[in-house]
N, C-alpha and C positions, 0 to 999 in steps of 0.2 A: 540388263534391259537398256536399249538405246533410247534416244530422245523421241524417235518416231513412235515407238511403242508407248512411251509416256504420254505423248499427245493423244494417241488413240484412246488410252485409258481415261485421260482427262475429258475427252469429248463424251465418252459414255457416262462418266461420273456427272458431268454438267447436265446431261439430259435427265439423269435420274434425279438430280437436285431440282431441276425445273418442274418436273412432273412425277412425283413419287407414284410408283405403280404396284409395289409389292406389299402385301398385307401380312403383318405379323401380330402376335399377341400384344395387347396394349392395355394401359390403364383405361377404365371406362370413362365416359364423358362426365359423369357426376362424381367420380372418385377423387379423393384427395391425392395429389401427386406429392410424394415426399422428396424433399430436396436436401442434399448435403452440400456445404460450401467448403472448399479447400483453398485457402488463401484469403484471409479476412481483412485485407487492406481496403483502400478506398475503391479500387476497381471491383474487388469481390463483393463488397457491401453494395456497391452500385448495381452489380449484376443480379443479386437476389432481390433488390428493390425493383429492378426492371422486370424480373420474373413475376413478381407479385402484380405489377401493373398489367402484365400480359394475361395473367390467369390468377385471380385471387382465391381459387380453390386449391391452393398449395399449402404445404407445411414445411417449415425449415426444421429439420430434425437432428442435424449433426454439423459440427464445425471442426475444421482442422487448420492449424497454422503453425508456423515455426515458433512463434513467440506469443506468450500469454497476453501481453499488453494490447495486441490487436483485437482480441475477442470482445472485450468490454465495450470498446468504441463501436465495433460492428453491431452489437446488439442494440446499443442506444440509438444509433443512427437509423437502423432498419425499423425498429419499433416506432420511432417518431414519424418515419415515412408512411408506414401502414396506418397509423392512427390519424394522420393528416388527411388520408384519402377517404376516411369515414365509410369504407365499404364493409369491412369487418374489423373486429378488435384485434390488436396485435397479439393478444394472448391466445387467440384462436389459430394464429399462423406460426408464432414462435414457439416451437416445441423442443428446443434444445435443452438438454439437461447436463449437469456436471459429468454424468457417466457417458455422454455422447459428445464431449468436448475434448479434443486431443491436441497435443503440442509436440513439436520436434520434427525431425526429418522423416520419421516413420508415421506421422499423423495420418497420412492418406491410407495406410494399411489398416489402421484402426477404424477410420471412417467407413471403409468398404465392408466392414463386418456389421454395419448397422443396416436397418431396413430401408434405406434411401432408395428411391427409384431412379433419381437423376443426381449426378454429381457435377457441380459447377467448379471448374478449375480456373482459378485466377492467381496462381502461384507464380513464383519467379520463372521466367520463360525457359531457362535451361532444363527444368524438370518436366516440362509439358509433355513431351513425347512419351517418356517413361510412365507418367501418370495416366495418360490416355490408355496406354497398354494395360495398366493395372485395372483401370475401371472396366474396360471391355472384358478382360478375363474374369472379372467378378460379376459380369452380367448387368452392368449399370449403363443407362443412357448417359450421355455426356454433353455438357456445354463446355467447350474449351476456348478460353480467351486466346486471341492471337498474341504472338506467333505460336504455331504448333510445332515448329522445328526451327532450330537456329544454326545448324551445321549440316554438311552433306550426309554424315552418318545418320543423323536423325531423319532427314528427308527420305533416305532410302528405306528406313524402318517404317515410316508412315505409309509410304506408297506400296511397298512390297508386302508388308505384313499387317498393318493396322487397318487399312481400308478393307482388305478382304476379310479380316477378322470381324469387323463390325457388320459387314454385309452378311456373312455366314450366320451370325447370331441374331440378325434382325434388330440390331441396336442402333438407335438414333444418335448421331454425333453432329452437333451444330457448332461451327467455329465462329469466332468473334469478328469476322470481317463484315461488320453490320451494314456497310453501305449497299450491300447486295439486297437489302430489304427496304431501301429508300425508293419509294414508288416512282418518284420523278426520275431518278437515275435509271431504274428499270425501263421506264418508257423511253428515255433518251437512248439507251443501248438498243432497244427494239427498233427505234427509228434509224439508227446507224446501220443495223442489220438489214433494214428494208431499203437501204441505199439513199437516205435523205441527204447525206453529205457526199455522195458519190463513193469512189474508192478511197480508202484511207491511205494517206501518204506518210504521215508522221504524227507524233504527239510530243507535247512539252508539259511535263508535270513537275512543278516546283513546290517545295514545302519549306519555306524559310521562316524561322521563329526567332524571337529576340531573347530567349532564355536557354540555359544549358540543361539543368535538371529541374529546378523550380525557379520562381522569380528571384529568390535570394541566392540560388545556386546550391544550397545545402539541404540535405535531408535531415530531419531531427533525429539525432542519435544519442544513445546513452553516453554520459561523460566518460572520459578515459578509455574509450574504445578505439583501438589503433586500426589503421587501414589494412594491415596485414592479417587481421583476424577474419575468420570465415563469417562471424556474426556481422562485422562491419560491412563486408562485401554483400551479404545477403540482404541486410537492411537497406543498403544503398545500391541496390541491384541495377538501377538504371545507368550507373556510372561505369560498370565493368563489362568487358566484352564477353567473358565466360558466362555471366549471369543473364545478360540481356540480348546478346547477339549484335549489339550496336544499333544505332538509330535506324539504319536502312532496313533492318529486319524487324526491329521491335515496334517502331511507329510508322515508318514510311511504307510498310507493307500495305496499309490501307490504300495509299495512292497507287502503288504498283498493282494492287488487286483491281482497282477501278480501271486502270489503263489496260491491263491484260484482258479484262472482261470486255471492254470496248473493242480492242484489237481483234479478239477472237483467236489468238494464237500465242505461242510461247516464243521468247527470243532464242536465237541460236548462239549469240555471242555478245560480249560486253567489253567495253574499255572505260576505265574510270580513273579518277584521282580524288584525293581527299586529304584531310589534315585535321589539326586541332589548334584552336585559338591559343596563342602563346601564353596568355595570362591565366589559363585554367590550370590550377596546381595538380601535379601528379606526385604521389598516388592518391591524395585526399579526395579528388574528384574523379578517380578511376583512370582507366587506360584506353578509353574509346575515342573515336574521332568526334569532332564537333561539326564536320561538314563532309559530305560525299557527293560526287558529281559523276554520273554514269551515262554513257551512250549505249543503248541496246539496239542491236540489229536483229531483224526478223527474216525468216526464210523467204517471205513474200516480197521483201524489199522495203518494208516499213522500217522506220526508225523511231526510237523513243528517247528523248532527252529527259533524264530523271535526276533530280537533285534535292537534297535535304540539308538543312543547316540549323543548328541549335547553338547560338552564340550570343553572349551578352551584348546589349546595346546595339543590336542590329535591327533592320527594318523587317517586320513580318510581311511576307508576300507569298501567296499560294494560288497561282493560276494553274488550272488543269485543262489543257486544250488538245483536242483531236482534230487534225487537219485532213480534209478530204478534197477530192477534185471538184466538188460542187458546193462545199460549205465547210464551216467550222463548228464543232461541238465544244461548248464551254461547260465543263462539269464543275460542280462545287458541292459543298456540304449543305447547300440550300437549294436555290433555283438552278435549273439547267437551261441552257440557251443554245439554239442553232442559228447561225447567220449564214447568208448565202442565197442560193436559188430558192430554197424552201425554208424561210425563217420560222422559228418556233420558240416558245418560251413556256416553261412548266409552271405549275403552281407550287407553292411551298407545301411540303408534307407536314401535316399537323401533328401526327403521332410520331414520336421519336423512333429512329431506326433501332435503338437499343431495346425498345419494347417490342417492335415488330419482329425482330429475330427470335424472341422467345415465344411469341405467338405461333411462329412457324414450328418451333421445337415441340411445344406442348400440344399444338394442333395435330402434329404427326403422331405423337404418342397416344393421344385420345382416339384418333381415327384408325389406329393400327397401320399407319403408313410408315414407309421406311425413308428416312432422311439422313443422308451422309454427305456432308459438305467438305470433308477433309481434303479431297484432291485439289479442288480449286484453291483453297487456302494454302496448302502445302506448296503448290506451284508458285504462288505469289511470294511465299516465304523463300523459296529456292531462288527465284529471280533476285530477291534482296541479298541472299547469300552470294550469288554469282557477282552481283554488283559490288558488294562489300569486299570480296576477295580481290576483285580487280582494282579497287581503290587502295587496299593495303599493299598490293604488289606492284601497282602501276603497270600491269601487263594486260594485253588483250586476251581475253579468255573465252573459250567455247563452253557452252552449256554441257555438252557431252563429256568434255575433258574433266570438268569439276565433278560431274556426276560419277564418273568412273574412277578418277584418280585421287580425289580428295579423301584423306583419312581423318580429317578434322573431326574431333569429338570433344565438345566443350564440357560435357558432364564428367566430373571427376569420378574415378572408380571408388575411391574412399573419401568420405567427407565427414567431418565432425564439427558441430556447432561451436564447440569449445576450442577447436584447433586453429591453425593458421594456414594461409595459402599465399605463396609468393605472388607478387604483382608484376606482370610483365611490363616492359616499356611500351609506350605508344607505338603502334606498328610503323616500321620504317622500311620502305620498299627494298632497299639494297640488302636487308638482312631478313626478309620475310620468306619463310618456307611455305610454298603453296600447298604441297601435298600434305604436310603436317598441319597447315593452318596456324602456324605459330612463329614467333621470332626465334632466329638462330642465336645461340650464345656467342 
C-alpha cells in the first residue's frame, strides 16, 4: 500500500472519528461498564482515574502488570481519588480481587479471560500494538495510551490489520492523543479549515524540556539491578529505544498530532539530526537521544519544523505555531490564539482533555456508536518514526521508502523478565542501518 492509499484511508478514518455513524451492540446507558487496566504505573492509574471522572458508573474489575509492586500503589491512589470526589464510594467502583490480579509478561492474556468490557492499555510502548491485537481478538473495547506503534513493522500491522479488525467487530478503540478532545484546539483547527489564517505555509513546533527522564534523571529501581537485565530496561523503559521508541515517538507524538491535524495532510519526507547530552551516562540512562530536530516537507509545499529536547539544566520552551498567508495560529496546551487579519483568542477549557477523551469512549459504547481513532494516532506515530530514523541516520528520507523498506521491529521474539538483553550504543549515523533500524556491529 503506497502513501496515497494511506492518506485516503486516513481521510475516511478521520471522518468516521469526527461523526460516528455505525451502530453496534453496546452497553446500556445505565449499565456498569467493567474496566480492566493493564499497566498499573502512574499513567495507568491516572487513566482509570480519568475514566471514573468521565463516567462514575464504571467498575474496575481486573489488573495486569509486569511487577507486583505497582498494583498496591495503583489501588491506593485510585481509591483516594474516587473517595475525594464524593460521587460514590470507592468500594462500589474497585472490584479487583486477588483472582483477577495478574503479573508478568502474560498478564494481559489472563486479564482478557475476565468479564471486562473495556481494557485500558498503559503498558510499555513496545507492547502496545500486540496488546491491542489481543484485545480486539478477545472482543474487548480498548483505550490505548499513545504511542500505539513505535516502528514501521508495528505501523503496518495497525493500519493493514488492526483498524479493519476493530471496524469489522464494531469495537471501539480510543487512543491517548488527548489534545483532539481539547475544545479550544478543535475550534482553532476548524477556524484554520475555514481559512481564517489563509493558506498554510509552514509550522514550527518545539518541545524543549529541562529534564531527561525525571527531575533527578533516575527512575526508582530495586538495588543491585544491572542495566543489562530485562527487568531494569522495562522498569526504566523511558530510557531505552526498544521499549519507548525514543522521545519523538513516545512523547513528541502529541505535538506531531496537533501539527498534522492542523495541516490536514501527511508529510512526504523528512530530514533531521539529533544527539545525546554528553554527560548522560550510558547504559545506566539508556541508549536513546536527548534531542531530535526534523524538517518535514509536505506534498502541498508546506513545511514543518519539529524539534524536541530533554536535557538537564536547559530552558523549557514550547511554541506551537502554524503560519498562514493571512495570519498565525499559536496552539498550546491552554489557550489558542490567532493573530493577523482576523484575530481570535479562545477560552481555557475547564474540563481536562484526559477526562474528555474517556467521555467520548464511554459515550460511544453506551450509544452503540463506533469510534476508532487508531489511524490518526498511528499516522502521527509514524511521522515520529520517520523523523527519528532521519535523525539516527542523518539522511533525507521519504515516507514511502520507510513504509516499504524498513524491517525495523523493536519487539523481541523471545523475552524473559529474568533474562538479559544487550544494550546497543547510542545511534551513530555512519554505522546506522536504516532497513534494519539498528546499529551495525
